[in-house]
Backbone of each chain as ProteinMPNN parsed JSONL, in Angstrom:
{"seq_chain_A": "XXXXXXXXXXXXXXXXXXXXXXXXXXXXXXXXXXXXXXXXXXXXXXXXXXXXXXXXXXXXXXXXXXXXXXXXXXXXXXXXXXXXXXXXXXXXXXXXXXXXXXXXXXXXXXXXXXXXXX", "coords_chain_A": {"N_chain_A": [[154.925, 122.093, 13.936], [157.148, 120.431, 16.037], [157.19, 118.385, 19.036], [159.618, 118.678, 20.352], [160.45, 121.16, 19.365], [158.473, 122.777, 20.431], [159.046, 122.654, 23.128], [161.725, 123.544, 23.365], [161.818, 125.809, 21.856], [163.319, 125.949, 19.61], [162.593, 126.203, 16.98], [161.792, 128.821, 16.92], [164.131, 130.239, 17.288], [165.376, 129.624, 14.915], [163.587, 130.732, 13.086], [163.779, 133.352, 13.85], [166.385, 133.947, 13.153], [166.116, 133.83, 10.429], [164.453, 136.046, 10.02], [166.235, 138.044, 10.743], [168.177, 137.878, 8.781], [166.669, 138.617, 6.582], [166.009, 141.211, 7.347], [168.511, 142.392, 7.359], [168.992, 142.652, 4.7], [167.533, 144.807, 3.955], [167.098, 148.307, 2.955], [168.763, 151.074, 4.675], [166.948, 152.885, 6.092], [164.596, 151.424, 6.273], [165.483, 149.28, 7.73], [166.13, 150.475, 10.126], [163.576, 151.269, 10.926], [162.426, 148.758, 11.263], [163.884, 147.845, 13.488], [163.003, 149.6, 15.436], [160.288, 148.986, 15.48], [160.354, 146.409, 16.426], [161.312, 146.898, 19.018], [159.109, 148.202, 20.054], [157.166, 146.252, 19.905], [157.908, 144.069, 21.441], [157.238, 144.154, 24.252], [154.644, 143.229, 24.088], [154.654, 140.589, 23.631], [153.934, 137.097, 24.177], [155.002, 134.666, 26.619], [157.003, 133.13, 25.263], [157.314, 134.482, 22.911], [156.214, 133.537, 20.687], [153.724, 134.317, 19.768], [154.193, 136.667, 18.483], [155.482, 136.145, 16.121], [154.072, 135.663, 13.569], [153.093, 138.254, 13.166], [155.408, 139.801, 13.013], [156.537, 138.676, 10.763], [154.727, 139.506, 8.809], [155.083, 142.314, 8.936], [157.713, 142.557, 8.154], [157.449, 141.654, 5.566], [155.903, 143.758, 4.53], [157.777, 145.847, 4.727], [159.754, 144.897, 2.993], [158.384, 144.792, 0.588], [157.725, 147.514, 0.179], [160.247, 148.645, 0.119], [161.238, 147.523, -2.191], [159.66, 148.824, -4.004], [160.798, 151.234, -3.883], [160.058, 153.11, -2.007], [160.218, 155.309, 0.847], [160.808, 154.44, 4.302], [159.625, 156.15, 6.094], [157.626, 157.384, 4.611], [155.935, 155.254, 4.264], [155.263, 154.36, 6.824], [154.559, 156.588, 8.267], [154.25, 159.074, 10.924], [153.599, 158.034, 13.344], [154.762, 155.682, 14.925], [154.551, 154.152, 17.372], [151.741, 154.049, 17.514], [151.146, 152.64, 15.199], [152.291, 150.183, 15.885], [150.755, 149.419, 18.142], [148.287, 149.159, 16.984], [148.787, 147.001, 15.408], [149.121, 144.853, 17.205], [146.608, 144.64, 18.118], [144.955, 146.913, 18.77], [144.524, 149.818, 20.934], [144.219, 148.967, 23.51], [145.783, 146.772, 23.88], [147.164, 144.119, 25.718], [150.054, 144.283, 27.659], [153.259, 143.236, 28.95], [153.598, 144.961, 31.058], [150.986, 145.642, 31.809], [150.142, 143.195, 32.749], [151.865, 142.795, 34.909], [151.058, 144.883, 36.492], [148.431, 144.179, 37.109], [148.921, 141.873, 38.576], [150.301, 142.894, 40.728], [148.327, 144.55, 41.846], [146.504, 142.597, 42.589], [147.947, 141.14, 44.463], [148.405, 143.043, 46.437], [145.801, 143.619, 47.185], [145.127, 141.169, 48.283], [146.874, 140.926, 50.43], [146.031, 143.1, 51.968], [143.454, 142.291, 52.507], [143.975, 140.133, 54.14], [145.043, 141.323, 56.333], [142.864, 142.35, 57.342], [142.106, 144.878, 56.705]], "CA_chain_A": [[155.829, 122.234, 15.065], [157.326, 119.179, 16.774], [157.204, 118.519, 20.487], [160.936, 119.202, 20.695], [160.471, 122.591, 19.059], [157.607, 123.458, 21.386], [159.712, 122.723, 24.431], [162.988, 124.283, 23.356], [161.722, 127.048, 21.1], [164.387, 125.963, 18.612], [162.07, 126.71, 15.707], [161.734, 130.275, 17.016], [165.486, 130.728, 17.049], [165.626, 129.494, 13.477], [162.755, 131.719, 12.415], [164.319, 134.653, 14.197], [167.582, 134.137, 12.318], [165.607, 134.124, 9.093], [164.007, 137.44, 10.042], [167.385, 138.942, 10.787], [168.808, 137.867, 7.468], [165.82, 139.43, 5.7], [166.117, 142.608, 7.77], [169.83, 142.886, 6.958], [168.963, 142.941, 3.265], [166.719, 146.003, 3.714], [167.811, 149.589, 3.0], [169.008, 151.556, 6.038], [165.803, 153.463, 6.813], [163.658, 150.34, 6.563], [166.046, 148.455, 8.808], [165.969, 151.26, 11.357], [162.166, 151.168, 11.299], [162.253, 147.377, 11.743], [164.41, 147.74, 14.845], [162.105, 150.335, 16.34], [159.042, 148.232, 15.596], [160.67, 145.309, 17.343], [161.389, 147.419, 20.387], [157.748, 148.519, 20.495], [156.28, 145.083, 19.951], [158.296, 143.007, 22.36], [156.462, 144.086, 25.506], [153.342, 142.596, 23.865], [154.825, 139.172, 23.329], [153.669, 136.158, 25.261], [156.233, 134.257, 27.285], [158.039, 132.668, 24.342], [157.436, 135.343, 21.742], [155.632, 132.846, 19.541], [152.566, 135.058, 19.273], [154.626, 137.804, 17.664], [156.16, 135.737, 14.897], [153.318, 135.966, 12.338], [152.989, 139.706, 13.028], [156.708, 140.283, 12.545], [156.689, 138.197, 9.39], [153.935, 140.399, 7.976], [155.708, 143.635, 8.902], [158.915, 142.42, 7.333], [156.94, 141.591, 4.194], [155.525, 145.124, 4.149], [159.007, 146.625, 4.53], [160.426, 144.392, 1.784], [157.574, 145.196, -0.564], [157.827, 148.95, -0.053], [161.629, 148.933, -0.243], [161.372, 147.136, -3.599], [159.001, 149.88, -4.775], [161.593, 152.449, -3.764], [159.453, 154.108, -1.123], [160.948, 155.427, 2.107], [160.118, 153.866, 5.457], [158.8, 157.193, 6.702], [156.467, 157.546, 3.732], [155.063, 154.099, 4.433], [154.805, 154.154, 8.202], [154.083, 157.827, 8.862], [154.945, 159.593, 12.101], [153.135, 157.436, 14.593], [155.21, 154.298, 14.994], [153.894, 153.441, 18.483], [150.348, 153.814, 17.134], [151.191, 151.556, 14.221], [152.583, 148.933, 16.59], [149.666, 148.98, 19.01], [147.222, 148.699, 16.092], [149.184, 145.67, 14.934], [148.896, 143.826, 18.208], [145.198, 144.544, 18.456], [144.304, 148.087, 19.331], [145.158, 150.58, 22.0], [144.129, 148.279, 24.786], [146.522, 145.507, 23.864], [147.809, 143.856, 27.001], [151.5, 144.13, 27.592], [153.855, 142.751, 30.198], [153.398, 145.929, 32.126], [149.611, 145.487, 32.3], [150.029, 141.966, 33.538], [152.536, 143.021, 36.188], [150.239, 145.798, 37.275], [147.32, 143.392, 37.621], [149.446, 140.966, 39.589], [150.609, 143.716, 41.889], [147.063, 144.93, 42.449], [145.915, 141.413, 43.217], [148.713, 140.808, 45.664], [148.166, 144.062, 47.455], [144.44, 143.415, 47.684], [145.099, 139.97, 49.118], [147.558, 141.273, 51.678], [145.162, 143.987, 52.732], [142.343, 141.464, 52.967], [144.429, 139.268, 55.213], [145.251, 142.158, 57.5], [141.562, 142.768, 57.821], [142.012, 146.322, 56.483]], "C_chain_A": [[155.943, 120.902, 15.808], [157.317, 119.465, 18.271], [158.516, 119.158, 20.945], [161.001, 120.716, 20.482], [159.618, 123.389, 20.05], [158.328, 123.687, 22.709], [160.926, 123.649, 24.397], [162.868, 125.636, 22.679], [162.754, 127.104, 19.985], [163.895, 126.469, 17.258], [162.014, 128.239, 15.715], [163.093, 130.881, 16.725], [165.776, 130.718, 15.559], [164.862, 130.571, 12.717], [163.32, 133.124, 12.637], [165.548, 134.967, 13.358], [167.179, 134.485, 10.896], [165.162, 135.574, 8.979], [165.199, 138.382, 9.96], [168.088, 139.023, 9.45], [168.007, 138.737, 6.503], [165.946, 140.906, 6.043], [167.449, 143.204, 7.318], [169.865, 143.27, 5.488], [168.194, 144.225, 2.944], [167.592, 147.259, 3.637], [167.841, 150.138, 4.43], [167.758, 152.039, 6.76], [164.763, 152.387, 7.148], [164.173, 149.472, 7.702], [165.907, 149.168, 10.149], [164.523, 151.167, 11.853], [161.878, 149.785, 11.88], [162.721, 147.252, 13.184], [163.509, 148.458, 15.85], [160.797, 149.58, 16.555], [159.237, 147.063, 16.554], [160.657, 145.756, 18.791], [159.992, 147.711, 20.934], [156.899, 147.277, 20.708], [156.638, 144.11, 21.06], [157.576, 142.981, 23.699], [155.126, 143.364, 25.345], [153.444, 141.092, 23.64], [154.329, 138.313, 24.483], [155.012, 135.641, 25.764], [157.348, 133.867, 26.31], [158.258, 133.607, 23.167], [156.797, 134.718, 20.516], [154.481, 133.64, 18.913], [152.97, 136.184, 18.326], [155.097, 137.399, 16.276], [155.367, 136.034, 13.617], [153.209, 137.47, 12.088], [154.284, 140.264, 12.448], [156.957, 139.881, 11.102], [155.946, 139.126, 8.425], [154.582, 141.768, 7.821], [156.944, 143.618, 8.012], [158.524, 142.36, 5.858], [156.574, 142.975, 3.679], [156.767, 145.959, 3.847], [159.728, 146.201, 3.254], [159.721, 144.882, 0.526], [157.78, 146.675, -0.883], [159.254, 149.354, -0.425], [161.84, 148.619, -1.721], [160.718, 148.173, -4.508], [159.776, 151.195, -4.72], [160.96, 153.525, -2.913], [160.177, 154.132, 0.211], [160.119, 154.852, 3.253], [159.189, 154.899, 6.088], [157.51, 157.406, 5.921], [155.446, 156.442, 3.996], [154.446, 154.059, 5.83], [154.285, 155.422, 8.86], [154.832, 158.175, 10.137], [154.677, 158.789, 13.364], [153.495, 155.947, 14.681], [154.602, 153.534, 16.174], [152.44, 153.113, 18.164], [150.237, 152.66, 16.154], [151.365, 150.215, 14.937], [151.406, 148.477, 17.453], [148.47, 148.54, 18.168], [147.511, 147.28, 15.6], [148.869, 144.58, 15.94], [147.48, 143.848, 18.744], [144.671, 145.722, 19.241], [145.016, 148.668, 20.527], [145.236, 149.77, 23.29], [144.921, 146.985, 24.862], [147.268, 145.31, 25.182], [149.308, 143.684, 26.815], [151.97, 143.528, 28.906], [153.507, 143.657, 31.353], [151.987, 145.816, 32.709], [149.482, 144.275, 33.201], [150.688, 142.121, 34.904], [151.68, 143.888, 37.094], [149.072, 145.028, 37.911], [147.76, 142.516, 38.786], [149.697, 141.719, 40.893], [149.326, 144.101, 42.626], [146.435, 143.77, 43.211], [146.612, 141.096, 44.532], [148.459, 141.789, 46.791], [146.773, 143.861, 48.07], [144.38, 142.221, 48.627], [145.721, 140.254, 50.485], [146.656, 142.115, 52.574], [144.001, 143.199, 53.328], [142.742, 140.653, 54.182], [144.629, 140.06, 56.5], [143.927, 142.635, 58.085], [141.31, 144.253, 57.626], [140.75, 146.724, 55.785]], "O_chain_A": [[154.926, 120.31, 16.168], [157.421, 120.61, 18.71], [158.532, 120.046, 21.798], [161.537, 121.452, 21.311], [159.968, 124.498, 20.453], [158.236, 124.752, 23.319], [161.122, 124.449, 25.312], [163.704, 126.515, 22.889], [163.043, 128.181, 19.463], [164.645, 127.073, 16.491], [162.165, 128.881, 14.676], [163.211, 131.885, 16.023], [166.341, 131.664, 15.009], [165.402, 131.233, 11.83], [163.333, 133.96, 11.733], [165.736, 136.097, 12.908], [167.807, 135.317, 10.24], [165.445, 136.25, 7.99], [165.189, 139.37, 9.227], [168.538, 140.089, 9.032], [168.572, 139.492, 5.712], [165.987, 141.756, 5.153], [167.516, 144.374, 6.941], [170.667, 144.107, 5.076], [168.199, 144.682, 1.802], [168.694, 147.282, 4.184], [167.053, 149.727, 5.282], [167.519, 151.66, 7.906], [164.126, 152.447, 8.199], [163.401, 148.99, 8.531], [165.607, 148.55, 11.17], [164.278, 151.006, 13.049], [161.166, 149.662, 12.876], [162.049, 146.633, 14.01], [163.287, 147.98, 16.963], [160.265, 149.539, 17.664], [158.377, 146.775, 17.386], [160.084, 145.106, 19.665], [159.719, 147.498, 22.115], [156.025, 147.247, 21.575], [155.769, 143.401, 21.568], [157.323, 141.903, 24.238], [154.531, 142.933, 26.333], [152.431, 140.411, 23.479], [154.31, 138.756, 25.632], [156.057, 136.149, 25.357], [158.506, 134.234, 26.512], [159.287, 133.53, 22.497], [156.831, 135.295, 19.429], [154.292, 133.634, 17.697], [152.186, 136.602, 17.474], [155.11, 138.219, 15.358], [155.921, 136.597, 12.673], [153.23, 137.914, 10.94], [154.271, 141.081, 11.527], [157.516, 140.648, 10.318], [156.463, 139.485, 7.367], [154.628, 142.322, 6.723], [157.184, 144.537, 7.229], [159.192, 142.948, 5.006], [156.888, 143.329, 2.543], [156.817, 146.682, 2.853], [160.249, 147.042, 2.522], [160.343, 145.317, -0.444], [157.981, 147.055, -2.036], [159.453, 150.294, -1.195], [162.535, 149.353, -2.424], [161.158, 148.383, -5.639], [159.449, 152.149, -5.425], [161.269, 154.707, -3.061], [160.69, 153.109, 0.663], [158.892, 154.788, 3.179], [158.102, 154.564, 6.558], [156.439, 157.584, 6.501], [154.238, 156.677, 3.954], [153.262, 153.762, 5.993], [153.635, 155.35, 9.903], [155.91, 157.644, 10.403], [155.435, 158.858, 14.331], [152.638, 155.077, 14.53], [154.18, 152.389, 16.009], [151.956, 152.033, 18.501], [149.349, 151.814, 16.264], [150.676, 149.241, 14.634], [151.091, 147.288, 17.494], [147.718, 147.655, 18.576], [146.602, 146.473, 15.405], [148.402, 143.503, 15.569], [147.173, 143.158, 19.716], [144.012, 145.548, 20.265], [145.971, 148.099, 21.057], [146.195, 149.878, 24.055], [144.752, 146.196, 25.792], [147.916, 146.226, 25.688], [149.753, 143.0, 25.893], [151.192, 143.337, 29.841], [153.173, 143.216, 32.453], [151.797, 145.882, 33.924], [148.829, 144.303, 34.244], [150.167, 141.658, 35.919], [151.59, 143.658, 38.3], [148.767, 145.203, 39.091], [147.094, 142.422, 39.817], [149.361, 141.261, 41.985], [149.239, 143.997, 43.849], [145.912, 143.932, 44.313], [145.981, 140.827, 45.555], [148.317, 141.404, 47.952], [146.592, 143.923, 49.286], [143.678, 142.248, 49.638], [145.186, 139.885, 51.53], [146.538, 141.87, 53.775], [143.614, 143.399, 54.479], [141.97, 140.496, 55.127], [144.418, 139.553, 57.602], [143.873, 143.234, 59.159], [140.437, 144.836, 58.269], [140.535, 147.909, 55.532]]}, "seq_chain_B": "XXXXXXXXXXXXXXXXXXXXXXXXXXXXXXXXXXXXXXXXXXXXXXXXXXXXXXXXXXXXXXXXXXXXXXXXXXXXXXXXXXXXXXXXXXXXXXXXXXXXXXXXXXXX", "coords_chain_B": {"N_chain_B": [[142.927, 168.968, 4.524], [143.764, 169.357, 7.88], [144.392, 167.268, 10.785], [142.338, 165.419, 10.577], [142.526, 162.87, 11.179], [141.793, 161.733, 13.706], [138.977, 161.794, 13.651], [138.541, 160.264, 11.467], [139.376, 157.799, 12.117], [137.53, 155.85, 13.21], [136.053, 155.225, 11.003], [137.618, 154.405, 9.003], [138.128, 151.707, 8.58], [135.734, 150.814, 7.455], [135.831, 152.325, 5.088], [138.023, 151.159, 3.812], [137.048, 148.555, 3.492], [135.022, 149.14, 1.675], [136.457, 150.008, -0.566], [137.816, 147.674, -1.216], [135.637, 146.18, -1.915], [134.815, 146.806, -4.488], [136.789, 145.953, -6.283], [139.3, 143.368, -6.423], [142.198, 144.108, -4.624], [145.346, 145.708, -3.513], [147.457, 146.682, -0.68], [148.994, 149.143, -1.176], [147.666, 150.279, -3.356], [145.162, 150.75, -2.257], [145.818, 152.651, -0.309], [146.676, 154.742, -1.978], [144.314, 155.336, -3.303], [142.767, 156.34, -1.168], [144.317, 158.578, -0.547], [144.029, 160.062, -2.904], [141.356, 160.673, -2.653], [141.486, 162.67, -0.856], [142.249, 162.217, 1.686], [144.965, 162.787, 2.793], [146.681, 162.292, 4.845], [146.684, 159.636, 5.453], [148.678, 156.881, 5.847], [150.473, 154.147, 4.331], [151.116, 152.268, 6.234], [149.086, 152.503, 8.124], [146.851, 151.613, 6.676], [147.756, 149.074, 6.294], [147.644, 147.962, 8.914], [144.908, 147.879, 9.22], [144.171, 146.08, 7.226], [145.381, 143.773, 8.215], [143.782, 143.383, 10.433], [141.257, 142.979, 9.24], [141.773, 140.611, 7.943], [142.331, 138.925, 10.087], [139.841, 138.912, 11.296], [138.423, 137.486, 9.505], [137.154, 138.612, 7.217], [137.996, 139.013, 4.7], [139.308, 137.664, 1.619], [142.426, 136.37, 0.914], [144.967, 136.558, -1.487], [148.106, 135.602, -2.688], [150.145, 137.177, -5.018], [152.647, 137.145, -7.514], [154.839, 139.968, -7.825], [156.166, 142.518, -9.993], [158.823, 143.335, -9.2], [160.626, 142.48, -6.204], [159.076, 140.972, -3.246], [156.218, 138.648, -3.357], [152.912, 140.057, -3.721], [150.206, 140.791, -1.521], [146.887, 140.294, -2.281], [143.581, 141.494, -1.791], [140.214, 140.486, -1.365], [136.679, 140.835, -0.836], [134.876, 138.56, 1.233], [131.799, 136.71, 1.902], [131.108, 137.304, 4.574], [132.505, 139.657, 4.872], [131.144, 141.311, 3.069], [128.684, 141.504, 4.346], [129.515, 142.848, 6.629], [130.294, 145.257, 5.52], [127.836, 146.236, 4.602], [126.592, 146.637, 7.063], [128.28, 148.603, 8.045], [127.678, 150.795, 6.316], [125.008, 151.194, 6.992], [125.253, 151.999, 9.667], [126.705, 154.301, 9.235], [124.887, 155.886, 7.781], [122.975, 156.324, 9.768], [124.497, 157.725, 11.725], [125.405, 159.997, 10.248], [122.985, 161.163, 9.455], [121.894, 161.88, 11.906], [123.754, 163.734, 12.842], [123.64, 165.685, 10.869], [121.07, 166.57, 11.297], [121.298, 167.714, 13.794], [122.981, 169.816, 13.163], [121.359, 171.281, 11.512], [119.742, 172.608, 13.208], [118.006, 171.19, 14.805], [117.113, 169.777, 17.985]], "CA_chain_B": [[142.444, 169.313, 5.857], [144.606, 168.742, 8.911], [143.773, 166.718, 11.988], [141.145, 164.626, 10.287], [142.825, 161.488, 11.513], [141.02, 161.234, 14.843], [137.603, 161.581, 13.223], [138.516, 159.261, 10.412], [139.805, 156.514, 12.676], [136.467, 154.88, 13.358], [135.38, 154.907, 9.75], [138.597, 154.006, 7.993], [137.956, 150.293, 8.284], [134.626, 150.747, 6.508], [136.291, 152.853, 3.801], [138.875, 150.143, 3.193], [136.135, 147.491, 3.059], [134.317, 149.573, 0.476], [137.404, 150.025, -1.695], [138.061, 146.282, -1.592], [134.419, 145.549, -2.421], [134.61, 147.012, -5.918], [137.658, 145.022, -6.999], [140.414, 142.819, -5.663], [143.263, 145.113, -4.665], [146.409, 145.511, -2.528], [147.635, 147.77, 0.272], [149.463, 150.417, -1.717], [146.606, 150.825, -4.208], [144.119, 151.244, -1.35], [146.333, 153.889, 0.272], [146.662, 155.783, -3.014], [142.906, 155.693, -3.522], [142.377, 157.2, -0.043], [145.042, 159.838, -0.7], [143.361, 160.772, -4.003], [140.075, 161.165, -2.137], [141.729, 163.845, -0.029], [142.782, 161.793, 2.988], [146.39, 162.735, 2.473], [147.44, 161.862, 6.026], [146.645, 158.184, 5.632], [149.899, 156.228, 5.376], [150.255, 152.739, 4.011], [151.188, 151.51, 7.479], [147.75, 152.526, 8.729], [146.025, 150.708, 5.885], [148.261, 147.727, 6.559], [147.11, 147.449, 10.182], [143.488, 147.576, 8.991], [144.109, 144.844, 6.44], [145.695, 142.679, 9.132], [142.595, 143.173, 11.268], [140.212, 142.392, 8.398], [142.145, 139.219, 7.697], [142.177, 138.211, 11.36], [138.411, 138.76, 11.568], [137.822, 136.638, 8.485], [136.263, 139.374, 6.342], [138.57, 139.096, 3.356], [140.0, 136.515, 1.068], [143.754, 136.871, 0.575], [145.702, 135.802, -2.496], [149.44, 136.14, -2.946], [150.464, 137.216, -6.438], [154.0, 137.672, -7.744], [154.875, 141.33, -8.341], [157.261, 142.748, -10.938], [160.058, 143.148, -8.449], [160.353, 142.314, -4.788], [158.326, 139.78, -2.82], [154.843, 138.61, -3.85], [152.003, 141.004, -3.113], [148.945, 140.23, -1.023], [145.675, 140.913, -2.821], [142.437, 141.302, -0.9], [138.852, 140.558, -1.9], [135.709, 140.602, 0.231], [134.061, 137.341, 1.221], [130.405, 137.019, 2.263], [131.101, 137.974, 5.879], [132.981, 141.006, 4.625], [130.069, 142.073, 2.43], [127.712, 141.811, 5.412], [130.12, 143.862, 7.49], [130.248, 146.516, 4.775], [126.447, 146.7, 4.634], [126.393, 147.145, 8.42], [129.012, 149.874, 8.155], [126.933, 151.868, 5.657], [123.805, 151.443, 7.794], [125.666, 152.793, 10.821], [127.123, 155.611, 8.738], [123.652, 156.611, 7.481], [122.402, 156.722, 11.043], [125.351, 158.746, 12.337], [125.47, 161.245, 9.493], [121.678, 161.813, 9.463], [121.715, 162.524, 13.218], [124.624, 164.904, 12.969], [123.069, 166.702, 9.984], [119.88, 167.073, 11.981], [121.805, 168.575, 14.857], [123.54, 171.013, 12.549], [120.287, 172.074, 10.92], [119.002, 173.33, 14.23], [117.2, 170.338, 15.667], [117.698, 169.666, 19.316]], "C_chain_B": [[143.278, 168.581, 6.92], [143.76, 168.127, 10.018], [142.451, 166.008, 11.737], [141.273, 163.226, 10.877], [141.946, 160.929, 12.627], [139.584, 160.883, 14.442], [137.498, 160.417, 12.247], [138.71, 157.86, 10.972], [138.706, 155.458, 12.695], [135.856, 154.425, 12.047], [136.325, 154.331, 8.697], [138.452, 152.541, 7.591], [136.833, 150.075, 7.264], [135.033, 151.233, 5.12], [137.134, 151.808, 3.065], [138.028, 148.976, 2.688], [135.463, 147.874, 1.74], [135.23, 149.554, -0.754], [137.673, 148.591, -2.177], [136.833, 145.676, -2.275], [134.27, 145.71, -3.93], [135.551, 146.157, -6.763], [138.765, 144.518, -6.083], [141.593, 143.781, -5.77], [144.282, 144.878, -3.556], [146.672, 146.807, -1.765], [147.979, 149.13, -0.318], [148.38, 151.085, -2.569], [145.478, 151.413, -3.364], [144.541, 152.585, -0.75], [146.261, 155.029, -0.745], [145.248, 156.269, -3.282], [142.43, 156.662, -2.429], [143.042, 158.567, -0.143], [144.399, 160.692, -1.793], [142.051, 161.397, -3.543], [140.238, 162.412, -1.268], [142.209, 163.497, 1.373], [144.289, 161.63, 2.854], [147.237, 162.226, 3.635], [147.525, 160.355, 6.174], [147.886, 157.55, 5.007], [149.612, 154.752, 5.105], [150.292, 151.863, 5.26], [149.833, 151.411, 8.158], [146.821, 151.55, 8.011], [146.448, 149.255, 6.149], [147.672, 147.147, 7.846], [145.621, 147.103, 10.044], [143.338, 146.264, 8.231], [144.409, 143.616, 7.302], [144.469, 142.323, 9.969], [141.466, 142.52, 10.466], [140.486, 140.91, 8.154], [141.906, 138.38, 8.947], [140.703, 137.964, 11.66], [137.677, 137.989, 10.485], [136.862, 137.358, 7.553], [136.751, 139.424, 4.901], [139.194, 137.769, 2.933], [141.336, 137.03, 0.531], [144.426, 135.961, -0.447], [147.074, 136.429, -2.673], [149.742, 136.051, -4.436], [151.882, 137.733, -6.592], [153.918, 139.099, -8.277], [156.108, 141.472, -9.234], [158.616, 142.565, -10.285], [159.692, 143.004, -6.978], [159.505, 141.088, -4.515], [156.909, 139.791, -3.384], [153.953, 139.564, -3.066], [150.747, 140.304, -2.629], [147.782, 141.003, -1.612], [144.478, 140.542, -1.955], [141.122, 141.415, -1.658], [137.894, 140.286, -0.747], [135.096, 139.216, 0.109], [132.658, 137.714, 1.718], [130.309, 137.75, 3.598], [131.523, 139.433, 5.728], [131.908, 141.882, 4.01], [128.989, 142.452, 3.441], [128.217, 142.939, 6.294], [130.058, 145.237, 6.834], [128.835, 147.102, 4.787], [126.132, 147.297, 6.007], [127.07, 148.506, 8.599], [128.212, 151.009, 7.536], [125.648, 152.2, 6.418], [124.141, 152.324, 8.988], [126.023, 154.204, 10.389], [125.905, 156.475, 8.431], [123.054, 157.177, 8.763], [123.167, 157.907, 11.626], [125.265, 160.064, 11.579], [124.106, 161.933, 9.484], [121.441, 162.512, 10.794], [122.52, 163.801, 13.309], [124.125, 166.034, 12.074], [121.882, 167.381, 10.653], [120.29, 168.081, 13.059], [122.259, 169.914, 14.288], [122.428, 171.917, 12.023], [119.347, 172.671, 11.972], [118.045, 172.497, 15.049], [117.844, 170.275, 17.037], [117.76, 168.236, 19.782]], "O_chain_B": [[143.467, 167.366, 6.862], [142.575, 168.427, 10.162], [141.561, 166.003, 12.588], [140.292, 162.503, 11.05], [141.422, 159.82, 12.528], [139.046, 159.844, 14.824], [136.503, 159.693, 12.211], [138.271, 156.87, 10.387], [138.909, 154.325, 12.259], [135.22, 153.374, 11.978], [135.899, 153.84, 7.651], [138.627, 152.178, 6.428], [136.957, 149.27, 6.341], [134.647, 150.649, 4.107], [136.979, 151.6, 1.861], [138.258, 148.465, 1.592], [135.346, 147.063, 0.821], [134.823, 149.136, -1.838], [137.749, 148.33, -3.377], [136.958, 144.777, -3.107], [133.672, 144.859, -4.587], [135.168, 145.687, -7.834], [139.117, 145.164, -5.096], [141.947, 144.22, -6.864], [144.119, 143.964, -2.746], [146.189, 147.877, -2.136], [147.343, 150.137, -0.006], [148.198, 152.302, -2.513], [144.908, 152.446, -3.713], [143.752, 153.528, -0.683], [145.841, 156.138, -0.418], [145.013, 157.463, -3.464], [141.779, 157.666, -2.717], [142.419, 159.591, 0.139], [144.243, 161.902, -1.628], [141.677, 162.489, -3.971], [139.271, 163.116, -0.979], [142.538, 164.386, 2.158], [144.819, 160.52, 2.809], [148.368, 161.782, 3.44], [148.347, 159.851, 6.938], [148.119, 157.663, 3.804], [148.629, 154.194, 5.594], [149.597, 150.85, 5.342], [149.475, 150.365, 8.701], [146.106, 150.77, 8.64], [145.62, 148.346, 6.216], [147.252, 145.99, 7.877], [145.134, 146.161, 10.668], [142.483, 145.44, 8.557], [143.787, 142.565, 7.149], [144.155, 141.153, 10.188], [140.798, 141.612, 10.96], [139.579, 140.077, 8.156], [141.357, 137.28, 8.882], [140.35, 136.924, 12.217], [136.455, 137.852, 10.534], [135.858, 136.781, 7.138], [136.017, 139.823, 3.997], [139.544, 136.909, 3.741], [141.374, 138.007, -0.216], [144.447, 134.74, -0.287], [147.193, 137.648, -2.794], [149.612, 134.988, -5.044], [152.285, 138.657, -5.885], [153.042, 139.415, -9.082], [156.992, 140.616, -9.213], [159.445, 141.77, -10.73], [158.59, 143.361, -6.561], [159.243, 140.276, -5.403], [156.441, 140.832, -3.843], [154.206, 139.845, -1.895], [150.279, 139.347, -3.245], [147.697, 142.222, -1.462], [144.378, 139.422, -1.453], [140.934, 142.312, -2.48], [138.246, 139.592, 0.207], [134.827, 138.749, -0.997], [132.363, 138.891, 1.928], [129.533, 138.694, 3.744], [130.97, 140.325, 6.371], [131.767, 143.051, 4.371], [128.449, 143.558, 3.41], [127.477, 143.853, 6.659], [129.804, 146.245, 7.492], [128.655, 148.307, 4.96], [125.483, 148.339, 6.101], [126.521, 149.423, 9.21], [128.071, 152.07, 8.143], [125.247, 153.362, 6.478], [123.419, 153.274, 9.293], [125.697, 155.178, 11.067], [125.879, 157.657, 8.773], [122.681, 158.348, 8.832], [122.589, 158.938, 11.971], [125.075, 161.122, 12.18], [124.049, 163.163, 9.504], [120.864, 163.599, 10.833], [122.034, 164.824, 13.792], [124.176, 167.202, 12.459], [121.715, 168.599, 10.582], [119.695, 169.15, 13.199], [121.974, 170.98, 14.834], [122.527, 173.143, 12.073], [118.277, 173.18, 11.637], [117.339, 173.031, 15.903], [118.994, 170.678, 17.214], [118.228, 167.967, 20.889]]}, "name": "protein", "num_of_chains": 2, "seq": "XXXXXXXXXXXXXXXXXXXXXXXXXXXXXXXXXXXXXXXXXXXXXXXXXXXXXXXXXXXXXXXXXXXXXXXXXXXXXXXXXXXXXXXXXXXXXXXXXXXXXXXXXXXXXXXXXXXXXXXXXXXXXXXXXXXXXXXXXXXXXXXXXXXXXXXXXXXXXXXXXXXXXXXXXXXXXXXXXXXXXXXXXXXXXXXXXXXXXXXXXXXXXXXXXXXXXXXXXXXXXXXXXX"}
């Protein structure tokens, strides 16, 4: 990764386009699963989304592999897509945007209360 | 047997380690092995998340091999750390199952 890419995220855009091209080549049910997985994973991304890229690459590989074998997305992923996604990003307790916002809010409230002498 | 998943969750990683320990293998083959054993609820996606975790924790050695059709397949073999982890898993399993058996047989 060059400095320019780090600053602009241009490599991410390029990589993302590559993912989309690969996803477009998938059968319908696999593509639908890909879109849902994306929706589930994005809250877990860091600010730029860079942390997600290797995970997404792997998932896309899994979908491509199973599509080539002629297996359905449901057969491969089962019923628990949210569970699958949280296991991917590191277990049930994976921190998401929401957790971080909640922490921030708690901190701010505690500080305000402290200042009021409550 | 239904609803085994919750109970199986904690041990599935050990089961996958054990399957990999006997020979280098890939996700779908591991899933099929588990299904044959009677764990019919285990989907490949579940095994996939375990394999990702094993790789991240440095317990396996990964090799990409071309497959007949489609993209290359990832094959997994245990490394030394993985073998240690597997030994630990079986030790823990022995402990857990002996205690639970004891409980069932009327001990207190």
